[in-house]
N, C-alpha and C positions, 0 to 999 in steps of 0.2 A: 151463461146459458143454465137452464131449468132442466128437470128431470133427471134422472140417472142415466151413468154411461155404464156398461157390462163388457167388460173384459174376460175372455175365453182363453183358457189354456188349451188352444187347440186338441194337442198332441193327447193331453192327460185325458181328453175326453171321447176321441175317436178311439183311442187304446180301450177305457171302461166299456165303450158301447161294442167293439168286436168282441170283446170276452162276455159281453152280459146277453148278446144274441147269438143263436146259435149259428155256425158258420154252412148249416143246409140253406140256410136263406140266399140266395140265388137269385141271379138277373136270368132273362129270358136266354140268354145266349149261356148260361153257366159260371158267370164269374160270382163270388161272396159278394155280398152286398151288404150284409150284418153291419160292418161297421159305420157304413153310408146310412143306414135305416136307422140304425141305434142315435146315430149323431141328431137325426133329423127330430126324432123323439125327445133326446136330452134338452134340444135348444126350443122345440115347443113348452116342453115344462118351462124351465128356465124363464122364458119370455112370460108365458102367462105368469106364471107366479110371483116375478119380481117386476113386470112391467117395465122394462127398462126404455127409454126414449132413442136410445143409441147403443150400438151392438158392433164389438171389433172382435174378429178372431184374430188372434194373435199367432204368428206362426212362427216353428224354429226353421228359420233359414239355414242356420247352423246349429245343430244340436247339441254339439260338443265343440266351441270357440278354442281354437288354436292358442290365444292369450289366458283361457282357464287353464288349459293343460301346459301352459309353460310355468303357471304358479303352482297347480296341483299336477303332477305327471299321473296320478290314478284316476285323475277323475272321469268318471264314468268309462274309464279302461274296460269292465267287464262287459260293458254292453256293445260294445263294438264288433260288429261282424266281419269288418273289413278296414284295414287303415287305409287312406288314400292321401299319400304324400303332397303335398303343397293345397290340396283340395279338402272338401268336408267328408268325414268317415262317415263310413256306412254302419246304419244304425242295426243292431240285430232285431229284426222286425218278422213277425208272423208272415209265413207265405201268404195266405190268405188276405191279410192286409194291405201288402203292397201296392196289389192293382187299385185300391180303393182309394190310396191316399190323396193321388191327382184328381181323382173325379170328386171327392171331397172339396178340395178347395175349388176347382171348375163350379160344384154347382152351389156354393158359398157366395161367389160373386154373382152367380144368376140369381140368386135370392135377394139380392141388393145388401148384402153382408158385407162388411168393408174387412178384406185380409191382411193384414201388415208383419212384415218381417224387417227385417234388418241385416246388413251383411254383419256378418261374424258374431249375430247375437240368435240367443234362444228366444223362445217366446215370452219366457222370464222374464229377460230385458225389454223385451215389447212392452210388456205389462207393465214394468217398473216406470218405465219413461212416462208413459200414457198416463198413469195413474197418479204420478205425483204432479204434472202439468195439468191435469183436470179441472176443469173451473165449473165443475158439478159434481154431485154425488157420484161414487165410482163402487160396483159389485166387481169383486174379480171370483171367476169361476175356476177352481183347481181341485186336483187332489195331492198337491205339493204345499209341505210346511214351510218350504223355504220363502215362499211368500207372504206368508204370517208378517214379515218384515215390514211391508207395506199397510200393516192394520193403521188406522190412523182415523180416532173417533173426533178430532178437532176438524178435520178436513174432509169427515162423513167418507173414510176409504173401509170398506168391509171386505172380510172374503167368503164368498159362497162352499164352502168346504165340502168335497166331493165322497173321503175317502170312504166314508160307510155307507154308499150308493146314494141313488136320486132317491130314493124313499126316505132318507134318515139326512138329508142335507143341513149343514150345520152352518148357522151365522157366526162369525167369528168376529168379536171385537177387541179393543185393548182389555175389557173384563176378562174375556175368555183368553186371551194371551196369557196373562197375569194369574188367572186361576188354574190353568194347566199346567203350566211352568216357571212359575214364581218369577217374572221378567217382564219388561215392556217390550212392545213390538220392536221399538229401535234396537233393542239388545240381542235380539234375536241371532243377528249372523255371528257375533261373537259367541252367543250360545251354543249354535248349531258346531262352528268349528271346534270349539271343546271337545263339545258329546261325541262328536262324529255323526258320519250317516253312511252306514253301507249301501244304500241303494243310489249312491252317486259316487262312490269311490272314495270317501273323505275318512282319513283313519282316526280322526279325533286325536285326544290326549290321552295318554295310556293312564288308567287310573284315575281319569276324570270322568264322570259320569252326568247325567242331568240334575243332579240335588248338587251336586259340587259346583259346576258349571254356576247354576242359578245363584248358588250361595255366594260364589266370589264376583259375579254382578252386581248382586244385591248392595254387597259391600264397598265394592271400587266403581263400579259403574260403568267402563267400559273396557275394553283388552289393553288400552294405553294405561287406564290406571292399574288393570293388573297384573301388568307384567313390571311396570314401574314400583309396587308392590312385592312383586317376587324378587325382583333385584336388588330392593333397598332391606339389607341386614337388620334395620330398626323397625321394620314392617312384623304386628305380630302374626307369623303364618306359619304352620305346619313346615318342618324340614322336608317331610315326603312330597307334599303337594308343592312347595317351593322347588324342588328339584325336577317333578315332573313339568312344570312350565318353563322353568329355564331351558331345560332339554328341549321342549318344543316350541321356542320361541319364535324361530326362522318359519317353521309349519304357520304357525299362527299370523304371523304376520303376510304368509301369505295366504291362507285359506279365507279370511275373512274378507279380502277384497274379490275373492273366487265367486264366494257366498254372495255377496251382495250385488242386487237385481237392479239393471237398468240405468249405472252410472257412465258406462260407456258408450250409450246409444245415442244418436240424434236423430231424430225423425219428423219427415215434412209434418205441417199441419193434417190431421186426419179427419175424417168426417163420417165419423159412423153413425148418421141419424138416418131411423128407421123411416124409409118411406114407402109409399104402395107402388108396387111395380105398375108398370103399364100392360098394354095389351100384346105388345111383342116380346117383353121382358117375360111375360106369363107361358106365351106360347112356347118360348125358349126352356121355359123352368119343367111344364109339361112334357116337351120333348125328351128331357133327360129322364123324369120321370117313367117313361114308357120304353125309354130305353134299358134301364139298368132295373125296371119294375118294383119302382119304389113306395107305390102303393099307398095304402092310409097313412105311413109316417110323411110321406111328402105334402099330404093334404093337411095334417097337423101341423107340421111347421108354417105353410103358406096361413094358412088359418089366425095362428097366434100370430106371425109377422104381420098381416095385414091389419089383424086389430090393433097391435101397437102401434103401428105407425097411425091409423085413423085417431086413436086415443091424443097422440101428440099433434095432430093436426096435420099430420104429413100425405 
């Protein structure tokens, strides 16, 4: 396959859109549509600037999978609005965004953008699965550092990092990860497990920060090497660091698999190729645009997607 595949961390983007556009932007019936309109403009910019030939909106079918909670009980616990025994927990989402999410999913499909989720999987897992098996260059669009583990210059997988805003997008490659953290992308899951991440409810190893974690990985290669060194009295390792690691062995052995993305997901073949919409599809899109008052944002997204489809001969 030729051309670039773009994978969207969709929830990351629509949350960013919601907070970046005033909630006073509403549909003719009074529903907030700031997240919808903002996401359309984000997609228009990404497609125009990076010229993908295929686009997949990766979806959180389960934003807090039970298997991750079983590994790390604190995983995203601070974001839970309602526990659902035996089901998908309800995420604490702004009231104005809640009714927009199903509209976003419907509209993406109408625009010809593949929307892909998986049972007991977050969008990160879908992204990881699709990125690793892709037979073409891949751009992953996200504000989540955990996806840095997917960066792979050899296979032309890079991150379009949105954390500083859409006007300051950062292309993350092997060299960028190494410059930021002093590790390779392949070491990122172990690095994050040791450092911890309050945004995901990962406690980390007490007393081990970014510099210490990176130093351990440079010296011992991976988590197995680090724990082997901690349990070997002959290894030149400070007593304090050794004690911290051995006390956290069970946590680390659980955290790294929890942070790893895409390893428990099986997906059918996904065709994200961008194609020109036919008259019926355009009519449906415009009807949705009228209903929700999407105006110029929808026009810009349509223009960008149509140009991408034309450029790829579709």
